[in-house]
C-alpha positions as CSV (number, residue, x, y, z in Angstrom):
1,M,0.0,0.0,0.0
2,P,1.4,3.4,-0.9
3,L,2.2,5.9,1.9
4,H,0.8,8.8,-0.2
5,D,-2.7,7.9,-1.6
6,P,-3.4,9.4,-5.0
7,N,-6.6,10.9,-3.7
8,I,-5.3,12.3,-0.5
9,L,-6.9,15.6,0.6
10,L,-9.3,15.6,-2.4
11,P,-13.1,15.8,-1.6
12,A,-14.8,12.6,-0.4
13,D,-17.9,13.3,-2.3
14,P,-17.6,11.5,-5.7
15,T,-19.0,14.4,-7.8
16,R,-16.7,17.0,-6.2
17,R,-13.7,14.6,-6.3
18,A,-14.1,14.1,-10.0
19,I,-14.1,17.9,-10.6
20,A,-11.2,18.4,-8.2
21,R,-9.2,15.6,-9.8
22,A,-9.6,17.2,-13.2
23,L,-8.5,20.6,-11.8
24,Y,-5.6,19.1,-9.9
25,D,-4.4,17.1,-13.0
26,G,-4.1,20.5,-14.8
27,V,-1.8,22.1,-12.2
28,R,0.1,19.3,-10.4
29,D,3.1,19.5,-12.7
30,L,3.4,23.3,-12.9
31,P,6.7,24.8,-11.9
32,I,7.1,25.8,-8.3
33,I,7.3,29.4,-7.4
34,S,8.7,29.6,-3.9
35,P,8.9,33.3,-3.1
36,H,9.3,33.1,0.7
37,G,11.3,30.5,2.6
38,H,14.2,29.7,4.9
39,V,16.2,26.9,3.3
40,D,20.0,27.3,3.6
41,P,21.6,28.9,0.5
42,A,24.8,27.1,1.4
43,W,23.2,23.9,0.2
44,F,23.1,25.2,-3.3
45,A,26.4,27.1,-3.1
46,K,28.4,24.0,-2.0
47,N,26.2,21.4,-3.6
48,E,27.4,18.7,-1.3
49,P,25.6,15.5,-0.4
50,F,23.3,15.5,2.6
51,K,25.1,13.4,5.0
52,N,22.2,11.5,6.5
53,P,18.4,11.4,6.8
54,T,18.4,13.3,10.1
55,D,20.1,16.3,8.6
56,L,17.5,16.2,5.8
57,F,14.2,15.5,7.6
58,V,14.6,16.2,11.3
59,S,17.1,18.8,12.3
60,P,16.0,21.7,10.0
61,D,12.3,21.2,10.5
62,H,10.9,22.9,13.6
63,Y,7.5,21.4,13.0
64,V,9.0,18.0,13.6
65,L,11.2,19.2,16.5
66,R,8.3,20.8,18.4
67,M,6.1,17.7,18.2
68,L,8.8,15.4,19.5
69,V,9.7,17.9,22.3
70,S,6.0,18.2,23.3
71,Q,6.1,14.5,24.1
72,G,9.1,14.6,26.3
73,T,12.1,14.3,24.0
74,S,14.7,17.0,24.7
75,L,16.3,19.2,22.1
76,A,19.6,17.8,23.3
77,E,18.4,14.3,22.4
78,L,17.4,15.6,19.0
79,G,21.0,16.7,18.4
80,L,20.6,20.4,18.4
81,V,23.8,22.3,18.9
82,D,23.6,24.5,22.0
83,Q,25.0,28.0,22.4
84,D,28.2,26.5,23.6
85,G,28.7,24.5,20.5
86,H,27.9,21.1,22.1
87,Q,26.0,18.3,20.5
88,H,25.0,15.3,22.6
89,A,23.4,12.8,20.2
90,D,24.5,11.0,17.1
91,K,22.4,11.1,13.8
92,R,21.3,7.5,13.8
93,A,20.1,7.8,17.4
94,I,18.1,10.9,16.6
95,W,16.5,9.1,13.6
96,R,15.5,6.2,15.8
97,R,13.8,8.6,18.2
98,F,12.0,10.2,15.3
99,C,10.8,6.9,13.9
100,A,9.7,5.7,17.3
101,G,7.7,8.8,17.7
102,Y,6.2,8.8,14.2
103,H,2.7,8.0,15.5
104,L,2.7,11.5,17.0
105,F,2.3,13.0,13.6
106,R,-1.0,11.2,12.8
107,A,-3.4,13.7,11.1
108,T,-0.8,16.4,11.0
109,P,0.5,18.1,7.8
110,S,4.0,17.1,8.8
111,R,3.0,13.5,8.2
112,V,1.6,14.3,4.7
113,W,4.8,16.2,3.8
114,L,7.1,13.4,5.1
115,E,5.3,10.6,3.4
116,Y,5.2,12.5,0.1
117,A,9.0,12.8,0.3
118,F,9.5,9.2,1.5
119,E,7.5,7.7,-1.4
120,K,8.1,10.2,-4.2
121,L,11.8,10.7,-3.7
122,F,13.1,7.6,-1.9
123,D,10.6,4.9,-3.1
124,L,9.7,4.0,0.5
125,T,6.3,2.6,1.1
126,E,6.8,1.4,4.7
127,R,5.6,3.6,7.5
128,P,8.4,4.6,9.9
129,S,8.5,2.8,13.3
130,A,11.0,1.9,16.0
131,E,11.3,-1.6,14.3
132,N,12.3,-0.3,10.8
133,A,14.2,2.8,11.8
134,D,17.7,1.5,10.9
135,A,16.5,0.0,7.6
136,L,15.0,3.2,6.5
137,Y,18.0,5.2,7.7
138,D,20.3,3.0,5.6
139,A,18.0,3.1,2.5
140,I,17.8,6.9,2.6
141,S,21.5,7.2,3.2
142,Q,22.3,5.1,0.2
143,K,20.2,7.3,-2.0
144,L,21.7,10.5,-0.6
145,A,25.1,9.3,-1.8
146,E,23.9,9.4,-5.4
147,P,24.4,12.5,-7.7
148,A,20.6,12.7,-8.2
149,F,20.2,13.7,-4.6
150,L,22.6,16.6,-4.5
151,P,20.9,19.8,-3.6
152,R,21.0,21.3,-7.1
153,A,19.7,18.1,-8.6
154,L,16.8,18.0,-6.2
155,F,16.1,21.7,-7.0
156,D,15.8,20.7,-10.7
157,R,13.9,17.5,-9.9
158,F,11.3,19.5,-7.9
159,N,10.8,21.7,-10.9
160,I,11.5,24.9,-8.9
161,E,11.4,27.9,-11.1
162,V,12.6,30.3,-8.4
163,L,13.3,29.9,-4.7
164,A,13.8,32.8,-2.3
165,T,15.8,32.5,0.9
166,T,15.8,35.0,3.7
167,E,18.9,36.9,5.0
168,D,19.4,39.8,7.4
169,P,21.2,43.0,6.3
170,L,24.5,42.0,8.0
171,D,24.8,38.9,5.8
172,D,27.5,39.3,3.2
173,L,25.4,37.0,0.9
174,S,28.6,35.0,0.1
175,Y,26.6,31.9,-0.6
176,H,24.4,33.7,-3.0
177,Q,27.4,35.1,-4.7
178,S,28.8,31.6,-5.1
179,I,25.5,30.4,-6.6
180,H,25.4,33.3,-9.0
181,S,29.0,32.8,-10.2
182,S,28.9,29.0,-10.4
183,G,27.2,28.9,-13.8
184,W,24.3,26.8,-12.4
185,T,21.0,27.9,-14.0
186,G,18.9,27.4,-10.8
187,R,17.3,30.6,-9.7
188,V,17.9,31.1,-6.0
189,I,17.4,34.7,-4.8
190,T,17.6,36.4,-1.4
191,T,15.1,38.4,0.6
192,Y,15.8,41.4,2.8
193,R,14.9,40.6,6.4
194,P,16.0,43.6,8.6
195,D,14.4,42.6,12.0
196,N,17.8,42.4,13.8
197,V,18.6,46.1,12.9
198,I,15.0,47.4,13.3
199,D,13.7,45.8,16.5
200,P,15.2,47.5,19.6
201,E,14.2,44.4,21.6
202,H,16.1,42.0,19.3
203,K,19.2,40.5,21.1
204,G,22.2,42.6,20.1
205,F,20.3,45.4,18.4
206,V,22.6,48.2,19.3
207,Q,25.7,46.2,18.3
208,N,23.9,45.2,15.0
209,V,23.2,48.8,14.1
210,E,26.9,49.6,14.7
211,R,27.8,46.7,12.4
212,L,25.4,48.0,9.8
213,G,27.3,51.3,9.9
214,I,30.7,49.6,9.5
215,L,29.4,47.5,6.7
216,T,28.0,50.5,4.7
217,E,30.4,53.1,6.0
218,C,27.4,55.2,7.0
219,D,26.9,56.9,10.4
220,T,24.2,54.7,11.8
221,R,24.2,56.7,15.1
222,N,22.4,59.3,13.0
223,W,18.8,58.9,11.8
224,Q,19.5,59.9,8.2
225,G,22.7,57.8,8.1
226,Y,20.7,54.8,9.5
227,L,18.1,55.1,6.8
228,Q,20.8,55.5,4.2
229,A,22.5,52.3,5.3
230,H,19.2,50.5,4.8
231,R,18.9,51.8,1.2
232,L,22.4,50.7,0.5
233,R,21.9,47.2,1.8
234,R,18.6,46.9,-0.1
235,A,20.4,47.9,-3.3
236,Y,23.0,45.3,-2.5
237,F,20.4,42.6,-1.9
238,R,18.7,43.5,-5.2
239,G,21.9,42.7,-6.9
240,F,21.4,39.1,-5.8
241,G,17.9,38.9,-7.2
242,A,15.9,40.1,-4.2
243,T,12.5,41.4,-5.1
244,A,11.0,41.5,-1.6
245,T,11.6,42.4,2.0
246,D,10.2,40.6,5.0
247,H,9.3,41.8,8.5
248,G,8.6,39.5,11.5
249,H,7.2,42.1,13.9
250,P,5.3,41.3,17.1
251,S,2.3,43.3,15.9
252,A,1.0,45.1,12.8
253,R,1.4,48.5,14.5
254,T,2.7,51.3,12.2
255,E,3.5,55.0,12.8
256,N,3.8,58.0,10.7
257,L,6.0,60.3,12.8
258,S,7.5,63.6,11.7
259,C,11.1,63.5,10.7
260,Q,12.2,65.2,13.9
261,D,10.1,62.9,16.1
262,A,11.4,59.9,14.3
263,A,15.0,61.1,14.8
264,D,14.4,61.8,18.5
265,L,13.0,58.3,18.9
266,F,15.9,56.7,17.0
267,D,18.4,58.6,19.3
268,K,16.8,56.8,22.2
269,V,16.6,53.3,20.8
270,V,20.2,53.4,19.4
271,R,21.5,54.2,22.8
272,G,19.6,51.2,24.2
273,Q,17.4,53.4,26.4
274,A,14.0,52.7,24.8
275,S,11.1,51.4,26.9
276,S,9.0,48.5,25.5
277,Q,6.4,51.0,24.4
278,E,9.0,53.1,22.6
279,A,10.5,50.0,21.0
280,E,7.0,49.1,19.6
281,R,6.6,52.6,18.4
282,F,10.0,52.5,16.6
283,R,9.2,49.2,15.0
284,G,5.9,50.8,13.8
285,Q,7.8,53.8,12.3
286,M,10.3,51.5,10.6
287,L,7.5,49.6,8.8
288,T,6.4,53.0,7.4
289,E,10.0,53.8,6.4
290,M,10.3,50.4,4.8
291,A,7.1,51.0,2.9
292,R,8.5,54.4,1.7
293,M,11.7,52.6,0.5
294,S,9.7,49.9,-1.3
295,L,7.8,52.6,-3.2
296,E,11.2,54.0,-4.2
297,D,13.0,50.8,-5.2
298,G,10.1,48.5,-6.2
299,M,10.7,45.8,-3.6
300,V,7.5,44.0,-2.4
301,M,7.0,44.2,1.3
302,Q,5.9,41.3,3.5
303,L,4.7,41.6,7.1
304,H,4.5,38.5,9.4
305,P,3.1,39.8,12.7
306,G,1.4,38.1,15.6
307,S,3.9,35.6,16.9
308,W,5.3,35.6,20.4
309,R,8.8,34.7,19.5
310,N,11.0,32.5,21.7
311,H,8.2,32.0,24.2
312,S,10.5,29.7,26.3
313,P,13.4,31.6,27.7
314,T,15.0,28.3,28.7
315,V,15.1,27.1,25.1
316,F,16.1,30.5,23.7
317,S,19.0,30.8,26.2
318,A,20.3,27.3,25.4
319,Y,19.6,26.9,21.7
320,G,18.7,30.3,20.2
321,R,15.9,31.2,17.8
322,D,13.6,29.2,15.7
323,K,13.4,26.0,17.7
324,G,9.7,25.6,17.7
325,F,8.8,27.8,20.7
326,D,7.1,30.7,18.8
327,I,3.4,30.9,19.7
328,P,0.5,32.8,17.9
329,K,-1.1,35.7,19.6
330,P,-3.9,38.2,18.7
331,A,-3.2,40.9,16.1
332,D,-4.9,44.2,15.2
333,F,-4.6,45.1,11.5
334,V,-7.3,47.7,11.1
335,G,-6.0,50.1,13.7
336,G,-2.3,49.0,13.5
337,L,-1.9,49.6,9.8
338,K,-3.9,52.8,9.5
339,P,-0.9,55.2,9.8
340,L,0.9,53.4,7.0
341,L,-2.2,53.1,4.9
342,D,-3.0,56.8,5.4
343,R,0.3,57.5,3.8
344,F,0.7,54.8,1.1
345,G,-2.5,52.8,1.0
346,H,-3.5,54.0,-2.5
347,E,-0.1,53.7,-4.1
348,K,-0.6,51.3,-6.9
349,N,3.2,50.7,-7.3
350,F,3.5,49.6,-3.7
351,T,2.7,46.1,-2.6
352,L,2.3,45.0,1.1
353,I,1.6,41.3,1.6
354,L,0.0,40.6,5.0
355,F,0.2,37.3,6.9
356,T,-1.5,36.4,10.2
357,L,-1.4,33.8,12.9
358,D,-4.7,35.2,14.2
359,E,-7.4,33.5,12.1
360,T,-10.1,35.6,13.7
361,T,-8.8,38.5,11.7
362,L,-9.1,36.9,8.3
363,S,-12.8,37.6,7.6
364,R,-13.2,40.5,10.1
365,E,-10.1,42.6,9.2
366,L,-7.8,41.3,6.5
367,A,-10.2,40.4,3.8
368,P,-12.0,43.7,3.9
369,L,-8.7,45.6,4.0
370,A,-7.3,43.8,1.0
371,G,-10.6,44.0,-0.7
372,A,-10.4,47.8,-0.6
373,Y,-6.8,49.2,-0.5
374,P,-4.9,48.8,-3.8
375,C,-1.5,48.2,-2.1
376,L,-2.6,45.2,0.0
377,K,-2.5,41.6,-0.8
378,L,-3.1,38.6,1.5
379,G,-0.4,36.0,2.1
380,P,-1.5,32.4,2.3
381,A,-2.3,30.4,5.4
382,W,0.8,30.6,7.4
383,W,2.9,28.5,9.8
384,F,0.4,26.8,12.2
385,Y,-2.3,27.1,9.6
386,D,-0.2,25.8,6.7
387,S,-2.3,22.7,6.9
388,P,-5.2,21.1,5.1
389,E,-7.9,22.5,7.4
390,G,-6.1,25.8,7.8
391,M,-6.0,26.3,4.0
392,R,-9.6,25.4,3.7
393,R,-10.6,27.8,6.4
394,Y,-8.5,30.5,4.8
395,R,-10.3,30.2,1.4
396,E,-13.7,30.1,3.1
397,L,-12.9,33.2,5.2
398,V,-11.4,35.5,2.7
399,T,-12.7,34.6,-0.8
400,E,-16.2,36.2,-0.5
401,T,-14.7,39.6,0.5
402,A,-11.2,39.7,-1.1
403,G,-11.8,37.3,-4.0
404,F,-8.9,35.2,-5.3
405,Y,-6.9,38.0,-7.0
406,N,-6.2,39.9,-3.8
407,T,-4.3,36.9,-2.6
408,V,-0.8,35.7,-3.7
409,G,-1.0,32.0,-4.2
410,F,1.2,29.8,-2.0
411,N,4.4,30.2,0.0
412,D,6.0,27.1,1.4
413,D,7.9,29.0,4.1
414,T,10.1,26.0,4.9
415,R,13.5,25.2,6.2
416,A,13.3,21.6,5.0
417,L,14.2,21.2,1.3
418,C,12.3,18.0,0.6
419,T,9.1,19.4,2.0
420,I,8.9,22.0,-0.7
421,P,7.2,19.9,-3.4
422,A,5.1,18.2,-0.8
423,R,3.8,21.5,0.6
424,H,3.0,22.9,-2.9
425,D,1.2,19.6,-3.8
426,M,-0.9,19.9,-0.6
427,A,-1.8,23.5,-1.4
428,R,-2.8,22.6,-5.0
429,R,-5.0,19.7,-3.8
430,I,-6.8,21.8,-1.2
431,D,-7.4,24.7,-3.6
432,C,-8.7,22.3,-6.3
433,G,-11.0,20.8,-3.7
434,F,-12.3,24.2,-2.7
435,L,-12.8,25.2,-6.4
436,A,-14.6,21.9,-7.1
437,G,-17.1,22.8,-4.4
438,L,-17.8,26.2,-6.1
439,V,-18.2,24.4,-9.5
440,A,-20.6,21.8,-8.0
441,T,-22.7,24.5,-6.4
442,H,-22.7,26.6,-9.7
443,M,-20.7,29.5,-8.2
444,L,-18.0,29.0,-10.9
445,E,-18.0,27.6,-14.3
446,E,-15.5,24.8,-14.8
447,D,-13.4,26.7,-17.3
448,E,-13.1,29.5,-14.7
449,A,-12.1,27.1,-12.1
450,H,-9.3,25.8,-14.2
451,Q,-8.0,29.3,-14.7
452,V,-8.2,30.1,-11.0
453,A,-6.4,26.8,-10.1
454,Y,-3.6,27.8,-12.4
455,D,-3.4,31.3,-10.9
456,L,-3.4,30.0,-7.3
457,A,-0.7,27.4,-8.1
458,Y,1.6,29.6,-10.2
459,S,0.8,33.0,-11.7
460,L,-0.4,34.9,-8.6
461,A,2.8,34.3,-6.7
462,Q,4.9,35.1,-9.8
463,K,3.1,38.4,-10.3
464,A,2.8,39.5,-6.6
465,Y,6.5,39.0,-6.0
466,R,7.5,40.6,-9.3
467,L,9.1,37.4,-10.6
468,C,7.5,37.3,-14.0
469,V,10.4,38.2,-16.2
470,I,13.4,35.8,-16.0
471,L,16.5,37.4,-17.4
472,P,20.1,36.3,-17.2
473,R,21.4,37.1,-13.8
474,I,23.8,39.7,-15.0
475,L,20.9,41.7,-16.5
476,I,18.9,41.3,-13.3
477,A,21.8,42.6,-11.3
478,L,22.6,45.4,-13.7
479,A,19.0,46.6,-13.9
480,S,18.7,46.4,-10.1
481,F,21.9,48.3,-9.7
482,I,20.9,51.1,-12.1
483,L,17.4,51.5,-10.7
484,G,18.5,51.3,-7.1
485,W,21.3,53.8,-7.3
486,A,19.4,56.2,-9.5
487,R,16.6,56.4,-7.0
488,F,19.0,56.5,-4.1
489,F,21.0,59.5,-5.4
490,A,17.9,61.4,-6.4
491,L,16.2,60.8,-3.1
492,L,19.1,61.6,-0.8
493,G,21.0,64.0,-2.8
494,C,24.1,61.9,-2.2
495,R,27.4,63.4,-3.1
496,N,29.2,60.1,-3.7
497,C,30.2,59.6,-0.1
498,K,32.7,57.0,1.0
499,G,29.9,54.5,1.8
500,C,28.3,54.9,-1.6
501,R,31.6,54.3,-3.3
502,R,32.2,51.2,-1.3
503,N,28.8,49.7,-2.2
504,L,29.2,50.8,-5.8
505,A,32.4,48.8,-5.9
506,Q,30.6,45.8,-4.4
507,I,27.8,45.8,-7.0
508,T,30.2,46.5,-9.8
509,R,32.1,43.4,-8.9
510,L,28.9,41.4,-8.7
511,V,27.8,42.2,-12.3
512,G,31.3,42.1,-13.7
513,M,31.3,45.6,-15.0
């Protein structure tokens, strides 16, 4: 019996299933647009074999980690490297723990993603268990030694048209540079994620702002110098294909302060003297500043609010960020976004993609906002709701008010490479099932449903993230360089300062001018 049934997640009703199957057959083999994610670009830069199944399926996937931890397995037993650089478990032992706990994933999306990969990639049809853990480990390890399982080969096998990773402004993007200069045709781009130099409550914020100044040779102790440094790094990121920024803020609060008030607030936060209320206010002002810069340079802006990051201080102090202890909390979009929307809400050349972990806001706030303001688009069901039922609820809650074309298709948002095709397959199946219901109830004609299925699977993400035109990388970098610097000089009245000359040299080397 196959692990991954051909009709998985399609409607149970025979009439709807037949319609959904026809829709799905039309989109299942479309290229994957992955415009937001967190896979390691080093995989594609180095193109080295994955060493073992644990490094591929367990260690990078915090969905897997958190479930095992919730049932009593420690992060140390799962082989996570602590802040002191210690690791206390071997890879096979970790895999055995994962397989012994495989029953914990029943009815979860993780199980669907895992079994898709096990069967489709590794030809495994036996459900993991304590009894077969070693046999599965050996079978997967044998496959991983083959050239067909190198990261670049998997990228091509998955039919990925473009994949975006996420880096912070202090990253030198050396792995992206290696990818771009390697001659490989796979399109891997970066995304500008400035949380660590925007959030005064981020660990090391003051030091990070200082490093940003050193990197750009701008005076980041000064408000205008700080903003200039952001513009320079954004231009640098665009040289490596970036079309979007991303912001993981605690809330959707924005501000629209006067230049003087913003400068005064910045003076306080950069000295490490801001209260929690002032930190929130500064984050809000920086969302508005990032929106202003997006209007200048054309980068799409993403906002991921509503997560209480690092809820467990014990885990955070021992292992750092992104270990499964981020928890959803309520979010206010109508009030929070108003200052930004008052300023930029009707700018047709500005795009802000909104995500939420507060499902109660989808029909009450987000769908009506996106159904009115030209700049707004709704990101897909995210994180805890990147699941069959979460996706269904999402479509039910937003479609009647926002329609399909104020949404942006699907983002896999993953750190685990082999779940990318599985996640996109799940989204395509769920969307086709939803559309089949509309056809069956005569809300859509079947030809319309086929078009919508195509748009949801492919073209909406391509368009929303401005990924439609695929040029040779040198032309992408050159166009980005010209546009970014022209706007930068015009806006700031720059007189070819030392920092600008340095960044000019960086980008010139990148494009080979």
